[in-house]
N, C-alpha and C positions, 0 to 999 in steps of 0.2 A: 489716487484719490479721484473720485468722479467729479465731472464738471458740474458747476452750479446750474447750468442750463445751456440752451442753444439759442443763438441769435441767427436768424435767417434774413438775408438781405435781398431785396428786390428793388430794381430801378428801371424796369423795362415795361413798356405798354403792351407788348405783344400778348394777345389773348392766349396763345399756345404756351408762352413762358409763364404767365400768371397761373394758368390752369395746372401746369406741371409743378410749380412751386407749392400751390395749395394741396396737390396730391401728395407731394413729399411731406409737407407739414402734417397732413392727416395721417399718413402712414407712421410718421414718427410718434405722434401723440398716441396712436393705437398701440404701438409697440412699447412705448415708454411713457405711460400715462402720468407718472409722478414727476417727470422731467419738465421744468419750466421751459417753454418755447416762446420766443419773441420774434415777431415778424417786423423788421424795420423797413418802412416804405419811403421811397424817395423818388424824385424826378417824375418821369412819365408813368411810373407805376402807381402814382397816387390814386388813380381811378379805382383801385382795388380797396381803398379805404373810405370811399364815398358812399353816401346813402342813395344818391341818384345816379342813373346811367352806369350802374355797376352790375355786369352780368354775373358776378360772383358773390353778390350780396348775401344771399341765403347761406352759401357755403362758408363764407368768412364768419358770419354770425354764429353758425353752428360750431365752428372751430373755437370761437371766442367762448362759447358756453362750455367747451371742453378744456378751457384754460389758456388758449392762445392769447398772448398780449400783442396787440397791434400798436406799433409806435410809428408816428408820422412826423416827417421832417418839417419843422416850421419854416425853414428857408424855402422849401418847395412850395408850401402853402402861400407864402408871401409872394413868390415869383409868379404863381399861377392864380393869384387872387382868390384863394379858397379860405373860407371862414371855418372856425372850429365847429360851428353848428352844421356844416356840410358833411362832417365826418361821421363814421359809425359810432354808435353809443359805445362808451368804454374805451375808445381809441385814446391813446396817450400822445400828446404833442410833445416832441423833444426839440430842443433848439436846433440841432443839426443831426442828420443821419450819420454823417462821418464821426462826429463826436460821440454819438450813442454807441456806434459799433466799436470804437476804440475803448470807451469806458467799460462796456460789457466784456470785451476780450480781456482787458486788464483785470476784471473781476473774476476771470476764469471761465467765462462762457465760451463754448465752442462756436466757431464762425462757419456758416454755410452760405454759399452763393451758388444756387443751382444754375 
């Protein structure tokens, strides 16, 4: 039975890592356009989900238009004093990244951490 989707986890601020993760997501969406893909953002990777000072803004928004769900850890937002209005449009705030990852895996999502 196929997975209901894929949850991709990122928690690193490294530009090289963020770029690689987005390339992986782009390739996955291209290969499997009907597969739900969720990017769970936490910790220092939160910059990838912000409207300002985000070198990947256009790329992330293009992926969102192709169906990528961006989920942002509320615990990280609170710790870094980030407001929901600072996030990309259509980003979903989840109580905790860890909880979201567990919930999605229990629901049958495949887990990827590049």
